[in-house]
C-alpha positions as CSV (number, residue, x, y, z in Angstrom):
1,X,0.0,0.0,0.0
2,X,1.5,3.3,-1.1
3,X,1.6,5.9,1.7
4,X,-0.1,9.1,0.6
5,X,1.9,12.4,1.0
6,X,1.0,16.0,0.8
7,X,3.7,16.6,-1.7
8,X,3.7,16.1,-5.5
9,X,2.6,12.7,-6.8
10,X,4.9,12.9,-9.8
11,X,8.1,15.0,-10.1
12,X,10.0,15.5,-13.4
13,X,13.3,17.0,-12.5
14,X,15.7,18.3,-15.2
15,X,14.8,15.5,-17.6
16,X,16.5,15.2,-21.0
17,X,15.3,12.4,-23.3
18,X,17.1,11.1,-26.4
19,X,16.5,8.4,-29.0
20,X,18.6,7.0,-31.8
21,X,17.7,6.9,-35.5
22,X,19.7,5.1,-38.2
23,X,21.7,8.3,-38.8
24,X,22.1,10.1,-35.5
25,X,21.1,10.7,-31.9
26,X,18.0,12.9,-31.5
27,X,17.3,15.0,-28.4
28,X,13.5,14.8,-28.0
29,X,13.3,17.2,-25.0
30,X,15.8,19.1,-22.9
31,X,15.9,19.6,-19.1
32,X,12.2,19.4,-18.4
33,X,10.8,20.3,-15.0
34,X,7.3,20.0,-13.6
35,X,5.2,18.5,-10.9
36,X,1.8,16.8,-10.9
37,X,-0.3,16.6,-7.8
38,X,-3.1,14.2,-7.0
39,X,-6.3,14.7,-9.0
40,X,-4.6,17.1,-11.5
41,X,-5.6,17.0,-15.1
42,X,-2.2,17.8,-16.4
43,X,-2.0,18.4,-20.1
44,X,1.3,18.6,-22.1
45,X,0.8,20.7,-25.2
46,X,3.3,21.5,-28.0
47,X,4.0,21.2,-31.7
48,X,4.8,17.9,-33.4
49,X,8.3,16.6,-32.6
50,X,8.7,18.5,-29.3
51,X,9.0,15.2,-27.3
52,X,5.5,15.1,-25.8
53,X,4.9,11.4,-26.4
54,X,8.5,10.5,-25.5
55,X,8.1,12.3,-22.2
56,X,4.9,10.3,-21.5
57,X,6.6,7.0,-22.3
58,X,9.5,8.0,-20.0
59,X,6.9,8.6,-17.2
60,X,5.5,5.2,-18.0
61,X,9.0,3.7,-17.5
62,X,9.6,2.7,-21.1
63,X,12.4,5.2,-21.8
64,X,15.2,6.1,-19.4
65,X,16.3,9.8,-19.1
66,X,19.9,10.6,-20.1
67,X,19.7,13.4,-17.6
68,X,17.5,14.1,-14.6
69,X,15.0,12.0,-12.8
70,X,11.3,11.1,-12.9
71,X,9.9,10.3,-9.4
72,X,6.5,8.8,-8.5
73,X,5.7,9.1,-4.8
74,X,9.4,10.0,-4.2
75,X,10.7,6.8,-5.9
76,X,12.6,7.0,-9.1
77,X,10.8,5.6,-12.1
78,X,13.0,2.9,-13.6
79,X,10.6,0.5,-15.4
80,X,6.9,0.1,-16.3
81,X,4.4,-0.7,-13.6
82,X,0.7,-1.0,-12.9
83,X,0.8,2.3,-11.0
84,X,1.1,4.1,-14.4
85,X,-1.3,3.0,-17.1
86,X,-1.0,4.1,-20.7
87,X,-3.8,4.8,-23.2
88,X,-2.7,5.3,-26.8
89,X,-4.5,6.8,-29.8
90,X,-4.4,3.6,-31.8
91,X,-7.6,1.6,-31.9
92,X,-5.8,-1.8,-32.1
93,X,-4.6,-1.7,-28.5
94,X,-7.3,-4.2,-27.5
95,X,-6.9,-8.0,-27.9
96,X,-9.3,-8.8,-30.8
97,X,-10.0,-12.4,-29.7
98,X,-11.3,-11.2,-26.3
99,X,-14.5,-9.5,-25.4
100,X,-14.7,-6.1,-23.8
101,X,-15.0,-7.7,-20.3
102,X,-12.2,-10.2,-21.1
103,X,-9.9,-7.4,-22.2
104,X,-10.3,-5.6,-18.9
105,X,-10.2,-8.7,-16.8
106,X,-7.0,-9.8,-18.6
107,X,-5.1,-6.7,-17.6
108,X,-6.1,-7.3,-13.9
109,X,-5.1,-11.0,-13.9
110,X,-2.0,-10.7,-16.0
111,X,-0.6,-8.0,-13.6
112,X,-1.4,-10.2,-10.6
113,X,-3.7,-7.6,-9.1
114,X,-6.9,-9.7,-8.9
115,X,-8.3,-13.0,-10.1
116,X,-11.5,-14.8,-10.5
117,X,-14.7,-13.1,-9.4
118,X,-12.9,-10.0,-7.9
119,X,-11.3,-9.3,-11.3
120,X,-14.6,-9.7,-13.1
121,X,-16.4,-7.4,-10.6
122,X,-13.9,-4.7,-10.9
123,X,-13.8,-5.0,-14.7
124,X,-17.6,-4.6,-14.9
125,X,-17.5,-1.7,-12.4
126,X,-15.3,0.4,-14.8
127,X,-16.9,-0.9,-18.0
128,X,-20.1,0.5,-16.5
129,X,-18.3,3.8,-15.7
130,X,-17.6,4.3,-19.4
131,X,-21.2,3.4,-20.3
132,X,-20.4,0.1,-22.0
133,X,-22.1,-2.4,-19.7
134,X,-24.4,-3.5,-22.6
135,X,-21.4,-4.3,-24.7
136,X,-19.4,-6.2,-22.1
137,X,-19.6,-9.4,-24.2
138,X,-19.0,-7.8,-27.5
139,X,-15.7,-8.2,-29.5
140,X,-13.6,-5.2,-30.5
141,X,-14.3,-5.5,-34.2
142,X,-18.0,-4.8,-33.5
143,X,-17.2,-1.5,-31.7
144,X,-16.8,2.0,-33.1
145,X,-13.5,3.9,-32.6
146,X,-14.9,5.9,-29.7
147,X,-16.2,2.7,-28.0
148,X,-12.8,1.0,-28.3
149,X,-11.2,4.0,-26.7
150,X,-13.7,3.8,-23.8
151,X,-12.7,0.2,-23.3
152,X,-9.0,1.2,-23.2
153,X,-9.9,3.9,-20.6
154,X,-11.9,1.4,-18.6
155,X,-9.0,-1.1,-18.7
156,X,-6.5,1.6,-17.5
157,X,-8.9,2.8,-14.8
158,X,-9.6,-0.8,-13.6
159,X,-5.9,-1.1,-12.6
160,X,-6.6,1.9,-10.3
161,X,-3.2,3.4,-11.1
162,X,-1.5,6.3,-9.3
163,X,-1.7,8.2,-12.6
164,X,-3.4,7.6,-16.0
165,X,-1.2,8.5,-19.0
166,X,-3.0,9.3,-22.2
167,X,-1.1,9.9,-25.5
168,X,-3.4,11.8,-27.9
169,X,-6.1,9.3,-27.2
170,X,-8.8,11.0,-29.3
171,X,-6.7,12.3,-32.2
172,X,-7.8,9.6,-34.6
173,X,-11.5,10.1,-33.9
174,X,-13.9,12.3,-36.0
175,X,-14.6,15.8,-34.6
176,X,-18.0,15.0,-33.0
177,X,-16.8,11.8,-31.4
178,X,-13.7,13.6,-30.1
179,X,-15.8,16.2,-28.4
180,X,-18.1,13.6,-26.9
181,X,-15.1,11.6,-25.6
182,X,-13.6,14.7,-24.0
183,X,-16.9,15.3,-22.2
184,X,-17.1,11.7,-21.1
185,X,-13.5,11.8,-19.8
186,X,-14.3,15.0,-17.8
187,X,-17.5,13.4,-16.4
188,X,-15.5,10.3,-15.3
189,X,-12.9,12.6,-13.6
190,X,-15.6,14.5,-11.8
191,X,-16.9,11.2,-10.4
192,X,-13.5,9.6,-9.4
193,X,-11.0,12.4,-9.3
194,X,-8.2,10.3,-10.8
195,X,-4.8,11.8,-11.7
196,X,-4.4,12.4,-15.4
197,X,-1.3,13.2,-17.6
198,X,-2.6,13.9,-21.1
199,X,-0.7,14.7,-24.3
200,X,-2.2,16.6,-27.2
201,X,-1.2,19.0,-30.0
202,X,-4.7,20.6,-30.0
203,X,-5.0,23.9,-28.2
204,X,-8.8,23.6,-27.8
205,X,-8.5,20.1,-26.3
206,X,-5.8,21.2,-23.9
207,X,-7.9,24.1,-22.7
208,X,-11.0,21.9,-22.3
209,X,-9.4,18.8,-20.7
210,X,-6.7,20.3,-18.6
211,X,-6.7,21.9,-15.2
212,X,-3.1,22.7,-15.8
213,X,-1.3,23.0,-19.1
214,X,2.5,22.6,-19.7
215,X,3.5,24.3,-23.0
216,X,6.6,22.9,-24.7
217,X,8.6,24.7,-27.4
218,X,9.5,23.2,-30.7
219,X,12.1,20.4,-31.0
220,X,13.9,19.8,-28.8
221,X,11.1,20.4,-26.4
222,X,11.7,22.8,-23.5
223,X,9.3,24.2,-21.0
224,X,7.9,27.5,-22.3
225,X,5.1,28.1,-19.8
226,X,2.8,26.5,-17.3
227,X,-0.8,27.7,-17.2
228,X,-3.9,27.1,-15.2
229,X,-7.0,26.3,-17.2
230,X,-9.4,24.3,-15.0
231,X,-11.3,23.0,-17.9
232,X,-12.3,26.3,-19.4
233,X,-14.8,26.3,-22.3
234,X,-12.6,26.8,-25.4
235,X,-15.5,28.8,-26.9
236,X,-16.1,30.9,-23.7
237,X,-14.3,34.2,-22.9
238,X,-11.8,32.7,-20.5
239,X,-11.0,29.8,-22.8
240,X,-10.6,32.1,-25.9
241,X,-8.2,34.3,-24.0
242,X,-6.2,31.4,-22.9
243,X,-6.2,29.8,-26.3
244,X,-5.0,33.1,-27.8
245,X,-2.2,33.3,-25.3
246,X,-1.1,29.7,-26.0
247,X,-1.2,30.3,-29.8
248,X,1.0,33.4,-29.4
249,X,3.5,31.4,-27.4
250,X,3.6,28.5,-29.8
251,X,4.5,30.9,-32.7
252,X,6.9,33.1,-30.6
253,X,10.5,32.9,-31.6
254,X,13.4,32.8,-29.2
255,X,14.5,30.9,-26.1
256,X,11.6,29.5,-23.9
257,X,11.1,31.2,-20.6
258,X,8.9,29.6,-18.0
259,X,5.8,31.7,-17.2
260,X,2.9,31.3,-14.9
261,X,-0.5,32.1,-16.2
262,X,-3.9,32.2,-14.4
263,X,-7.2,32.6,-16.1
């Protein structure tokens, strides 16, 4: 049982991430610093190639920093674990030969968290949370893209992780489904107050989904600003002001300087 503390849940301290291509070594992001507290909806926003997804994978324990540390509850992240669950944008992240229920149960049993009736009960609890109880015995090929993403979210939530990591989870959906999925994610957060780390390249999505937004500069990603949003309506006055400020920063030339913005 992890002992809860009043300090940050996640600390990213001076993290530099690199990956190797066939030709050279690429620095994805450089000396990144931020903290995430419990129940934060923390969005990382920036242009393509700024290291957003790489940073998320490093938080998941799949990539080791070449500089700095990532700490969860004060312990350095060195490998993947069930305390950090990833949801990707691809629809093929479900096992096609298993039903919705079986996909969620499998995550619980394979990790050793639960088995038998307990695993099934928890799986159904979270399947119901994403409004898919009627489709519990359906196979992935019979579901729409949005429904598959809801299964992936239910699977991640069923693990009851310390933090849910989402890598542009709605990017491949059509515009209407994307908005509906954002609304459903926020409704689920209102009910359970889970901690979320969410990567996107959409300003409107960042403003709507995030309570806090970390803005990264272009490649290699560096922290340009951290802003408070608290789920502002992108079409409302506060949301439009924040969106305009973000857009100005994204296209601003020069060395990133960390700023604090409150709307």
